[in-house]
N, C-alpha and C positions, 0 to 999 in steps of 0.2 A: 313822350316816348312810349312806344308800345313794346310788349314783351318780345316781339319779333324784330324790333329795330334797336340795336345797341349803338349808342353814340360813341363809337370808337375814336372819332376825331377829337373828342373831349377828354380822353383818358388822362393825358398829362395834367391838364388843368384840374380835373377832379382829384387826382392823386395829390397834387400840390395843396389843394384846399383841405384834404384830409390830414396831411402832415401839419399844416398850420393849426388846424382845429385841435389835434392831439397835443402839439406843443403848448398851445394856449391852456388847455386843461391841465397839463402837467407842470406848468410854470411855477405854481406855488410850492412844488416839491423839489425844486432844483434838479430836475431830471436831466440826464444827458441828452444830447441831440439824438433823435431816433435814427436808427439804421433802416432804410427803406428798401423793401424787396418788391420789385415790380411783378405784377401778375401778367399773364397773357391778356390781351385786350378782349378776347372772347374765349368761351369754353373753359371758364375758370371755376364755375360752381360744381361741386361734387355731389350736391343734393338739390332736389327740387320737389315741390308738392303741387299737384294738379288735381282738380276735380274732373270727373268724367261727366259730360253733359249728354243726356239722352234726349234727342229731339226727333221724335217719330222713329224712322229707321236709321237716322244719322246718329253718330256717336263721335264725340271729339273732346279734347282737353280744354279746360277753361281755368282761368284764375279770376279773382275778383279785384276790381279797382279799389285801392285802399281808401280812397276818399268817398266815392259814390256808391261803393259796393255793387256796381253793375258788373255783369259777366263780360269777360274778354276771352274770345276764342284764341287758342294758342296752338298753332300747327308746328311751330319750331320755337326753340328758346335758346338763342345764341349765347346767353350767359352760362347756360348749363354745359357740362362736358359733352364732347362729341358722342360718347357712349350713351348718355342720357337722351340726346337727340335721336340717335338711331333707335333706341328702345321705345321712344314715344310712338313711332310709327309701327314698329313690330308688335308692341303690346296692344295697340288698337286693333290690329288685324286679328290677333289671338282672341281678344275679347269679343269681337264681332262674330267670330266663328264658334263661340262657346255660349250656348243659350243660358246656362246658369250664371256665368260671369256677366253676360250682357244684361241680365236683369238685376243682379245683386251688387255689382261693383260700381262704386260712385266716387272713390277717391284713391289717389296713388301718391305715396310718399317716397 
């Protein structure tokens, strides 16, 4: 899976796996059956962290692969809220047009 591809078709299976995992962890404590609240299948994250990668005159968002630590370019991030996705593009334009930010900004939280 890449950051720009969200496996929405697997949502129900992933949610069921999480519920089973939680029930298994809580079993020693005689916990009640969990009440499950479904999230939207996309645009559910209200925060995200990106690095800004400077490549000559180009400037774009990246994240790092958790296993290989290799850079992954991210032009959109469907897991993040629609507002974050809109701001990703707008922010890059603002940084590109500001010489100080273009040279000094390397991370966005």
